[in-house]
Jmol script that loads the backbone (N, CA, C; Angstrom):
load data "model"
ATOM      1  N   MET A   1       4.667  -0.781 -14.108  1.00  0.00           N
ATOM      2  CA  MET A   1       4.535  -1.728 -15.187  1.00  0.00           C
ATOM      3  C   MET A   1       4.479  -3.128 -14.590  1.00  0.00           C
ATOM      4  N   PRO A   2       3.418  -3.870 -14.806  1.00  0.00           N
ATOM      5  CA  PRO A   2       3.361  -5.235 -14.292  1.00  0.00           C
ATOM      6  C   PRO A   2       4.324  -6.138 -15.044  1.00  0.00           C
ATOM      7  N   ILE A   3       4.932  -7.048 -14.323  1.00  0.00           N
ATOM      8  CA  ILE A   3       5.893  -7.969 -14.919  1.00  0.00           C
ATOM      9  C   ILE A   3       5.169  -9.255 -15.295  1.00  0.00           C
ATOM     10  N   ARG A   4       5.255  -9.636 -16.544  1.00  0.00           N
ATOM     11  CA  ARG A   4       4.663 -10.901 -16.987  1.00  0.00           C
ATOM     12  C   ARG A   4       5.582 -12.044 -16.570  1.00  0.00           C
ATOM     13  N   PRO A   5       5.048 -13.102 -16.000  1.00  0.00           N
ATOM     14  CA  PRO A   5       5.893 -14.238 -15.630  1.00  0.00           C
ATOM     15  C   PRO A   5       6.643 -14.775 -16.842  1.00  0.00           C
ATOM     16  N   GLY A   6       7.924 -14.972 -16.677  1.00  0.00           N
ATOM     17  CA  GLY A   6       8.745 -15.508 -17.751  1.00  0.00           C
ATOM     18  C   GLY A   6       9.144 -14.491 -18.808  1.00  0.00           C
ATOM     19  N   ALA A   7       8.695 -13.241 -18.685  1.00  0.00           N
ATOM     20  CA  ALA A   7       9.014 -12.238 -19.701  1.00  0.00           C
ATOM     21  C   ALA A   7      10.464 -11.764 -19.580  1.00  0.00           C
ATOM     22  N   TYR A   8      10.998 -11.765 -18.364  1.00  0.00           N
ATOM     23  CA  TYR A   8      12.359 -11.304 -18.127  1.00  0.00           C
ATOM     24  C   TYR A   8      13.100 -12.374 -17.338  1.00  0.00           C
ATOM     25  N   PRO A   9      14.321 -12.703 -17.711  1.00  0.00           N
ATOM     26  CA  PRO A   9      15.082 -13.686 -16.923  1.00  0.00           C
ATOM     27  C   PRO A   9      15.613 -13.055 -15.632  1.00  0.00           C
ATOM     28  N   PHE A  10      15.592 -13.812 -14.532  1.00  0.00           N
ATOM     29  CA  PHE A  10      16.136 -13.342 -13.263  1.00  0.00           C
ATOM     30  C   PHE A  10      17.623 -13.671 -13.214  1.00  0.00           C
ATOM     31  N   SER A  11      18.370 -12.803 -12.535  1.00  0.00           N
ATOM     32  CA  SER A  11      19.794 -13.036 -12.368  1.00  0.00           C
ATOM     33  C   SER A  11      20.140 -13.107 -10.895  1.00  0.00           C
ATOM     34  N   GLY A  12      20.816 -14.155 -10.511  1.00  0.00           N
ATOM     35  CA  GLY A  12      21.314 -14.262  -9.149  1.00  0.00           C
ATOM     36  C   GLY A  12      22.794 -13.936  -9.086  1.00  0.00           C
ATOM     37  N   ASN A  13      23.376 -13.578 -10.229  1.00  0.00           N
ATOM     38  CA  ASN A  13      24.809 -13.323 -10.297  1.00  0.00           C
ATOM     39  C   ASN A  13      25.190 -11.879 -10.010  1.00  0.00           C
ATOM     40  N   ILE A  14      24.228 -10.969  -9.995  1.00  0.00           N
ATOM     41  CA  ILE A  14      24.509  -9.552  -9.768  1.00  0.00           C
ATOM     42  C   ILE A  14      23.994  -9.176  -8.384  1.00  0.00           C
ATOM     43  N   GLY A  15      24.887  -8.686  -7.532  1.00  0.00           N
ATOM     44  CA  GLY A  15      24.509  -8.270  -6.190  1.00  0.00           C
ATOM     45  C   GLY A  15      24.056  -6.817  -6.164  1.00  0.00           C
ATOM     46  N   VAL A  16      23.369  -6.453  -5.094  1.00  0.00           N
ATOM     47  CA  VAL A  16      22.900  -5.078  -4.903  1.00  0.00           C
ATOM     48  C   VAL A  16      23.293  -4.667  -3.482  1.00  0.00           C
ATOM     49  N   THR A  17      23.962  -3.528  -3.345  1.00  0.00           N
ATOM     50  CA  THR A  17      24.367  -3.074  -2.017  1.00  0.00           C
ATOM     51  C   THR A  17      23.148  -2.624  -1.216  1.00  0.00           C
ATOM     52  N   GLU A  18      23.269  -2.691   0.102  1.00  0.00           N
ATOM     53  CA  GLU A  18      22.153  -2.321   0.987  1.00  0.00           C
ATOM     54  C   GLU A  18      21.724  -0.869   0.797  1.00  0.00           C
ATOM     55  N   ASP A  19      22.687   0.041   0.567  1.00  0.00           N
ATOM     56  CA  ASP A  19      22.304   1.449   0.392  1.00  0.00           C
ATOM     57  C   ASP A  19      21.498   1.664  -0.884  1.00  0.00           C
ATOM     58  N   VAL A  20      21.738   0.866  -1.912  1.00  0.00           N
ATOM     59  CA  VAL A  20      20.933   0.953  -3.130  1.00  0.00           C
ATOM     60  C   VAL A  20      19.527   0.414  -2.870  1.00  0.00           C
ATOM     61  N   VAL A  21      19.415  -0.683  -2.129  1.00  0.00           N
ATOM     62  CA  VAL A  21      18.101  -1.229  -1.787  1.00  0.00           C
ATOM     63  C   VAL A  21      17.305  -0.194  -0.989  1.00  0.00           C
ATOM     64  N   GLU A  22      17.933   0.461  -0.012  1.00  0.00           N
ATOM     65  CA  GLU A  22      17.260   1.503   0.771  1.00  0.00           C
ATOM     66  C   GLU A  22      16.830   2.664  -0.118  1.00  0.00           C
ATOM     67  N   TYR A  23      17.696   3.080  -1.038  1.00  0.00           N
ATOM     68  CA  TYR A  23      17.400   4.161  -1.983  1.00  0.00           C
ATOM     69  C   TYR A  23      16.163   3.814  -2.825  1.00  0.00           C
ATOM     70  N   ILE A  24      16.123   2.590  -3.349  1.00  0.00           N
ATOM     71  CA  ILE A  24      15.002   2.151  -4.183  1.00  0.00           C
ATOM     72  C   ILE A  24      13.718   2.052  -3.363  1.00  0.00           C
ATOM     73  N   ASN A  25      13.800   1.496  -2.162  1.00  0.00           N
ATOM     74  CA  ASN A  25      12.610   1.382  -1.310  1.00  0.00           C
ATOM     75  C   ASN A  25      12.048   2.748  -0.940  1.00  0.00           C
ATOM     76  N   ARG A  26      12.913   3.742  -0.696  1.00  0.00           N
ATOM     77  CA  ARG A  26      12.444   5.100  -0.387  1.00  0.00           C
ATOM     78  C   ARG A  26      11.708   5.714  -1.566  1.00  0.00           C
ATOM     79  N   ARG A  27      12.117   5.383  -2.776  1.00  0.00           N
ATOM     80  CA  ARG A  27      11.503   5.962  -3.973  1.00  0.00           C
ATOM     81  C   ARG A  27      10.316   5.150  -4.474  1.00  0.00           C
ATOM     82  N   LYS A  28      10.109   3.963  -3.925  1.00  0.00           N
ATOM     83  CA  LYS A  28       8.935   3.132  -4.233  1.00  0.00           C
ATOM     84  C   LYS A  28       8.727   2.940  -5.733  1.00  0.00           C
ATOM     85  N   SER A  29       9.791   2.485  -6.391  1.00  0.00           N
ATOM     86  CA  SER A  29       9.729   2.311  -7.841  1.00  0.00           C
ATOM     87  C   SER A  29      10.722   1.242  -8.268  1.00  0.00           C
ATOM     88  N   ASP A  30      10.427   0.587  -9.382  1.00  0.00           N
ATOM     89  CA  ASP A  30      11.422  -0.250 -10.036  1.00  0.00           C
ATOM     90  C   ASP A  30      12.418   0.677 -10.726  1.00  0.00           C
ATOM     91  N   PHE A  31      13.631   0.165 -10.943  1.00  0.00           N
ATOM     92  CA  PHE A  31      14.685   0.943 -11.586  1.00  0.00           C
ATOM     93  C   PHE A  31      15.279   0.154 -12.734  1.00  0.00           C
ATOM     94  N   ARG A  32      16.112   0.823 -13.523  1.00  0.00           N
ATOM     95  CA  ARG A  32      16.788   0.172 -14.646  1.00  0.00           C
ATOM     96  C   ARG A  32      18.226   0.641 -14.711  1.00  0.00           C
ATOM     97  N   ILE A  33      19.129  -0.294 -14.937  1.00  0.00           N
ATOM     98  CA  ILE A  33      20.531   0.020 -15.221  1.00  0.00           C
ATOM     99  C   ILE A  33      20.668   0.076 -16.731  1.00  0.00           C
ATOM    100  N   SER A  34      21.094   1.224 -17.223  1.00  0.00           N
ATOM    101  CA  SER A  34      21.307   1.353 -18.664  1.00  0.00           C
ATOM    102  C   SER A  34      22.686   1.973 -18.897  1.00  0.00           C
ATOM    103  N   THR A  35      22.989   2.164 -20.156  1.00  0.00           N
ATOM    104  CA  THR A  35      24.294   2.674 -20.538  1.00  0.00           C
ATOM    105  C   THR A  35      24.251   4.184 -20.698  1.00  0.00           C
ATOM    106  N   SER A  36      25.247   4.854 -20.129  1.00  0.00           N
ATOM    107  CA  SER A  36      25.406   6.299 -20.332  1.00  0.00           C
ATOM    108  C   SER A  36      26.844   6.541 -20.782  1.00  0.00           C
ATOM    109  N   CYS A  37      27.156   7.763 -21.155  1.00  0.00           N
ATOM    110  CA  CYS A  37      28.515   8.061 -21.592  1.00  0.00           C
ATOM    111  C   CYS A  37      29.520   7.902 -20.445  1.00  0.00           C
ATOM    112  N   GLY A  38      29.039   7.947 -19.195  1.00  0.00           N
ATOM    113  CA  GLY A  38      29.917   7.780 -18.036  1.00  0.00           C
ATOM    114  C   GLY A  38      29.914   6.369 -17.481  1.00  0.00           C
ATOM    115  N   GLY A  39      29.239   5.434 -18.154  1.00  0.00           N
ATOM    116  CA  GLY A  39      29.153   4.056 -17.677  1.00  0.00           C
ATOM    117  C   GLY A  39      27.740   3.701 -17.276  1.00  0.00           C
ATOM    118  N   PRO A  40      27.576   2.634 -16.486  1.00  0.00           N
ATOM    119  CA  PRO A  40      26.224   2.210 -16.100  1.00  0.00           C
ATOM    120  C   PRO A  40      25.562   3.238 -15.187  1.00  0.00           C
ATOM    121  N   ILE A  41      24.272   3.451 -15.389  1.00  0.00           N
ATOM    122  CA  ILE A  41      23.522   4.439 -14.605  1.00  0.00           C
ATOM    123  C   ILE A  41      22.204   3.819 -14.156  1.00  0.00           C
ATOM    124  N   LEU A  42      21.802   4.104 -12.912  1.00  0.00           N
ATOM    125  CA  LEU A  42      20.576   3.567 -12.323  1.00  0.00           C
ATOM    126  C   LEU A  42      19.504   4.651 -12.360  1.00  0.00           C
ATOM    127  N   LEU A  43      18.443   4.396 -13.124  1.00  0.00           N
ATOM    128  CA  LEU A  43      17.361   5.367 -13.288  1.00  0.00           C
ATOM    129  C   LEU A  43      16.010   4.701 -13.028  1.00  0.00           C
ATOM    130  N   PRO A  44      15.026   5.479 -12.545  1.00  0.00           N
ATOM    131  CA  PRO A  44      13.678   4.912 -12.379  1.00  0.00           C
ATOM    132  C   PRO A  44      13.098   4.505 -13.729  1.00  0.00           C
ATOM    133  N   VAL A  45      12.240   3.488 -13.717  1.00  0.00           N
ATOM    134  CA  VAL A  45      11.632   3.038 -14.977  1.00  0.00           C
ATOM    135  C   VAL A  45      10.711   4.094 -15.580  1.00  0.00           C
ATOM    136  N   SER A  46      10.308   5.086 -14.792  1.00  0.00           N
ATOM    137  CA  SER A  46       9.509   6.186 -15.344  1.00  0.00           C
ATOM    138  C   SER A  46      10.351   7.060 -16.276  1.00  0.00           C
ATOM    139  N   ILE A  47      11.669   7.035 -16.100  1.00  0.00           N
ATOM    140  CA  ILE A  47      12.576   7.796 -16.967  1.00  0.00           C
ATOM    141  C   ILE A  47      13.154   6.903 -18.051  1.00  0.00           C
ATOM    142  N   LYS A  48      13.557   5.701 -17.675  1.00  0.00           N
ATOM    143  CA  LYS A  48      14.168   4.750 -18.617  1.00  0.00           C
ATOM    144  C   LYS A  48      13.420   3.422 -18.528  1.00  0.00           C
ATOM    145  N   PRO A  49      12.373   3.235 -19.351  1.00  0.00           N
ATOM    146  CA  PRO A  49      11.559   2.016 -19.279  1.00  0.00           C
ATOM    147  C   PRO A  49      12.367   0.752 -19.591  1.00  0.00           C
ATOM    148  N   PRO A  50      11.963  -0.382 -19.002  1.00  0.00           N
ATOM    149  CA  PRO A  50      12.665  -1.637 -19.280  1.00  0.00           C
ATOM    150  C   PRO A  50      12.434  -2.117 -20.704  1.00  0.00           C
ATOM    151  N   LYS A  51      13.363  -2.950 -21.142  1.00  0.00           N
ATOM    152  CA  LYS A  51      13.244  -3.588 -22.456  1.00  0.00           C
ATOM    153  C   LYS A  51      13.033  -5.085 -22.245  1.00  0.00           C
ATOM    154  N   LYS A  52      12.475  -5.742 -23.237  1.00  0.00           N
ATOM    155  CA  LYS A  52      12.210  -7.177 -23.147  1.00  0.00           C
ATOM    156  C   LYS A  52      13.493  -7.990 -22.988  1.00  0.00           C
ATOM    157  N   THR A  53      14.613  -7.443 -23.384  1.00  0.00           N
ATOM    158  CA  THR A  53      15.881  -8.164 -23.300  1.00  0.00           C
ATOM    159  C   THR A  53      16.581  -7.968 -21.957  1.00  0.00           C
ATOM    160  N   ASP A  54      16.019  -7.141 -21.069  1.00  0.00           N
ATOM    161  CA  ASP A  54      16.648  -6.874 -19.771  1.00  0.00           C
ATOM    162  C   ASP A  54      16.647  -8.107 -18.873  1.00  0.00           C
ATOM    163  N   ILE A  55      17.549  -8.096 -17.918  1.00  0.00           N
ATOM    164  CA  ILE A  55      17.648  -9.126 -16.895  1.00  0.00           C
ATOM    165  C   ILE A  55      17.154  -8.519 -15.594  1.00  0.00           C
ATOM    166  N   LEU A  56      16.393  -9.277 -14.810  1.00  0.00           N
ATOM    167  CA  LEU A  56      15.848  -8.796 -13.542  1.00  0.00           C
ATOM    168  C   LEU A  56      16.781  -9.117 -12.385  1.00  0.00           C
ATOM    169  N   VAL A  57      16.955  -8.115 -11.520  1.00  0.00           N
ATOM    170  CA  VAL A  57      17.708  -8.303 -10.284  1.00  0.00           C
ATOM    171  C   VAL A  57      16.813  -7.824  -9.143  1.00  0.00           C
ATOM    172  N   PRO A  58      16.466  -8.699  -8.186  1.00  0.00           N
ATOM    173  CA  PRO A  58      15.630  -8.274  -7.067  1.00  0.00           C
ATOM    174  C   PRO A  58      16.362  -7.265  -6.189  1.00  0.00           C
ATOM    175  N   ALA A  59      15.620  -6.264  -5.711  1.00  0.00           N
ATOM    176  CA  ALA A  59      16.182  -5.235  -4.822  1.00  0.00           C
ATOM    177  C   ALA A  59      15.109  -4.847  -3.813  1.00  0.00           C
ATOM    178  N   GLY A  60      15.099  -5.489  -2.649  1.00  0.00           N
ATOM    179  CA  GLY A  60      14.066  -5.209  -1.659  1.00  0.00           C
ATOM    180  C   GLY A  60      12.708  -5.604  -2.203  1.00  0.00           C
ATOM    181  N   ASP A  61      11.752  -4.681  -2.116  1.00  0.00           N
ATOM    182  CA  ASP A  61      10.399  -4.929  -2.607  1.00  0.00           C
ATOM    183  C   ASP A  61      10.261  -4.622  -4.096  1.00  0.00           C
ATOM    184  N   TYR A  62      11.331  -4.226  -4.728  1.00  0.00           N
ATOM    185  CA  TYR A  62      11.288  -3.779  -6.124  1.00  0.00           C
ATOM    186  C   TYR A  62      12.273  -4.568  -6.971  1.00  0.00           C
ATOM    187  N   VAL A  63      12.359  -4.200  -8.235  1.00  0.00           N
ATOM    188  CA  VAL A  63      13.199  -4.905  -9.198  1.00  0.00           C
ATOM    189  C   VAL A  63      14.082  -3.902  -9.918  1.00  0.00           C
ATOM    190  N   ILE A  64      15.303  -4.328 -10.205  1.00  0.00           N
ATOM    191  CA  ILE A  64      16.181  -3.544 -11.073  1.00  0.00           C
ATOM    192  C   ILE A  64      16.277  -4.307 -12.392  1.00  0.00           C
ATOM    193  N   PHE A  65      15.882  -3.643 -13.467  1.00  0.00           N
ATOM    194  CA  PHE A  65      16.039  -4.188 -14.810  1.00  0.00           C
ATOM    195  C   PHE A  65      17.441  -3.815 -15.271  1.00  0.00           C
ATOM    196  N   VAL A  66      18.189  -4.787 -15.753  1.00  0.00           N
ATOM    197  CA  VAL A  66      19.565  -4.536 -16.177  1.00  0.00           C
ATOM    198  C   VAL A  66      19.677  -4.790 -17.670  1.00  0.00           C
ATOM    199  N   SER A  67      20.168  -3.796 -18.376  1.00  0.00           N
ATOM    200  CA  SER A  67      20.411  -3.938 -19.811  1.00  0.00           C
ATOM    201  C   SER A  67      21.361  -5.103 -20.047  1.00  0.00           C
ATOM    202  N   ILE A  68      21.074  -5.914 -21.058  1.00  0.00           N
ATOM    203  CA  ILE A  68      21.969  -7.035 -21.359  1.00  0.00           C
ATOM    204  C   ILE A  68      23.356  -6.532 -21.747  1.00  0.00           C
ATOM    205  N   HIS A  69      23.432  -5.300 -22.230  1.00  0.00           N
ATOM    206  CA  HIS A  69      24.725  -4.732 -22.597  1.00  0.00           C
ATOM    207  C   HIS A  69      25.565  -4.423 -21.358  1.00  0.00           C
ATOM    208  N   GLN A  70      24.917  -4.131 -20.229  1.00  0.00           N
ATOM    209  CA  GLN A  70      25.624  -3.865 -18.978  1.00  0.00           C
ATOM    210  C   GLN A  70      25.784  -5.122 -18.129  1.00  0.00           C
ATOM    211  N   ALA A  71      24.854  -6.054 -18.230  1.00  0.00           N
ATOM    212  CA  ALA A  71      24.828  -7.222 -17.335  1.00  0.00           C
ATOM    213  C   ALA A  71      26.130  -8.023 -17.370  1.00  0.00           C
ATOM    214  N   ARG A  72      26.716  -8.151 -18.520  1.00  0.00           N
ATOM    215  CA  ARG A  72      27.932  -8.973 -18.612  1.00  0.00           C
ATOM    216  C   ARG A  72      29.120  -8.355 -17.880  1.00  0.00           C
ATOM    217  N   TYR A  73      29.053  -7.035 -17.582  1.00  0.00           N
ATOM    218  CA  TYR A  73      30.162  -6.362 -16.914  1.00  0.00           C
ATOM    219  C   TYR A  73      29.920  -6.119 -15.422  1.00  0.00           C
ATOM    220  N   LEU A  74      28.692  -6.367 -14.948  1.00  0.00           N
ATOM    221  CA  LEU A  74      28.341  -6.038 -13.565  1.00  0.00           C
ATOM    222  C   LEU A  74      28.448  -7.231 -12.635  1.00  0.00           C
ATOM    223  N   SER A  75      28.986  -6.982 -11.448  1.00  0.00           N
ATOM    224  CA  SER A  75      28.931  -7.980 -10.390  1.00  0.00           C
ATOM    225  C   SER A  75      28.125  -7.422  -9.220  1.00  0.00           C
ATOM    226  N   THR A  76      28.124  -6.081  -9.076  1.00  0.00           N
ATOM    227  CA  THR A  76      27.397  -5.423  -7.988  1.00  0.00           C
ATOM    228  C   THR A  76      26.812  -4.105  -8.473  1.00  0.00           C
ATOM    229  N   ILE A  77      25.577  -3.838  -8.061  1.00  0.00           N
ATOM    230  CA  ILE A  77      24.948  -2.533  -8.313  1.00  0.00           C
ATOM    231  C   ILE A  77      25.160  -1.707  -7.057  1.00  0.00           C
ATOM    232  N   HIS A  78      25.806  -0.546  -7.200  1.00  0.00           N
ATOM    233  CA  HIS A  78      26.185   0.276  -6.051  1.00  0.00           C
ATOM    234  C   HIS A  78      25.789   1.736  -6.266  1.00  0.00           C
ATOM    235  N   MET A  79      25.917   2.549  -5.213  1.00  0.00           N
ATOM    236  CA  MET A  79      25.489   3.950  -5.249  1.00  0.00           C
ATOM    237  C   MET A  79      26.268   4.805  -6.251  1.00  0.00           C
ATOM    238  N   GLY A  80      27.407   4.356  -6.683  1.00  0.00           N
ATOM    239  CA  GLY A  80      28.159   5.082  -7.707  1.00  0.00           C
ATOM    240  C   GLY A  80      27.435   5.125  -9.041  1.00  0.00           C
ATOM    241  N   MET A  81      26.409   4.308  -9.201  1.00  0.00           N
ATOM    242  CA  MET A  81      25.615   4.272 -10.433  1.00  0.00           C
ATOM    243  C   MET A  81      24.389   5.174 -10.361  1.00  0.00           C
ATOM    244  N   VAL A  82      24.178   5.791  -9.201  1.00  0.00           N
ATOM    245  CA  VAL A  82      23.003   6.646  -8.991  1.00  0.00           C
ATOM    246  C   VAL A  82      23.369   8.090  -9.305  1.00  0.00           C
ATOM    247  N   PRO A  83      22.683   8.720 -10.263  1.00  0.00           N
ATOM    248  CA  PRO A  83      22.949  10.143 -10.522  1.00  0.00           C
ATOM    249  C   PRO A  83      22.405  10.978  -9.367  1.00  0.00           C
ATOM    250  N   LEU A  84      23.100  12.023  -9.005  1.00  0.00           N
ATOM    251  CA  LEU A  84      22.648  12.894  -7.928  1.00  0.00           C
ATOM    252  C   LEU A  84      21.859  14.072  -8.496  1.00  0.00           C
ATOM    253  N   PHE A  85      20.694  14.319  -7.903  1.00  0.00           N
ATOM    254  CA  PHE A  85      19.828  15.414  -8.285  1.00  0.00           C
ATOM    255  C   PHE A  85      19.714  16.371  -7.093  1.00  0.00           C
ATOM    256  N   PRO A  86      19.435  17.638  -7.320  1.00  0.00           N
ATOM    257  CA  PRO A  86      19.360  18.601  -6.210  1.00  0.00           C
ATOM    258  C   PRO A  86      18.422  18.191  -5.070  1.00  0.00           C
ATOM    259  N   ASP A  87      17.285  17.571  -5.375  1.00  0.00           N
ATOM    260  CA  ASP A  87      16.361  17.190  -4.304  1.00  0.00           C
ATOM    261  C   ASP A  87      16.885  16.015  -3.469  1.00  0.00           C
ATOM    262  N   ASP A  88      17.935  15.313  -3.941  1.00  0.00           N
ATOM    263  CA  ASP A  88      18.540  14.248  -3.153  1.00  0.00           C
ATOM    264  C   ASP A  88      19.241  14.803  -1.917  1.00  0.00           C
ATOM    265  N   PHE A  89      19.619  16.064  -1.952  1.00  0.00           N
ATOM    266  CA  PHE A  89      20.334  16.661  -0.833  1.00  0.00           C
ATOM    267  C   PHE A  89      19.376  17.233   0.203  1.00  0.00           C
ATOM    268  N   CYS A  90      18.079  17.231  -0.063  1.00  0.00           N
ATOM    269  CA  CYS A  90      17.102  17.838   0.832  1.00  0.00           C
ATOM    270  C   CYS A  90      16.481  16.835   1.796  1.00  0.00           C
ATOM    271  N   GLU A  91      16.910  15.586   1.777  1.00  0.00           N
ATOM    272  CA  GLU A  91      16.306  14.561   2.627  1.00  0.00           C
ATOM    273  C   GLU A  91      16.889  14.574   4.009  1.00  0.00           C
TER     274      GLU A  91
END
end "model"
wireframe off; spacefill off
backbone 0.3
color backbone group
């Protein structure tokens, strides 16, 4: 999804750990932090598309869209927000 200039506000207040940046770069996709029953979750935008109200956080060559509902509680995006799938263990 191309990002329109000025469509999403950038945030410099939320950090991203290096292992999350590496994870995102390996998957070659933008991601989104949204709300789940277990707390914030990091999913590819192909699964959870961004919303116009999201905040952008740069992560390597890609972007993490953060739900405004989660943004106020986040200081760092870390691997604890990444759901584990069976193919993650095959790398």
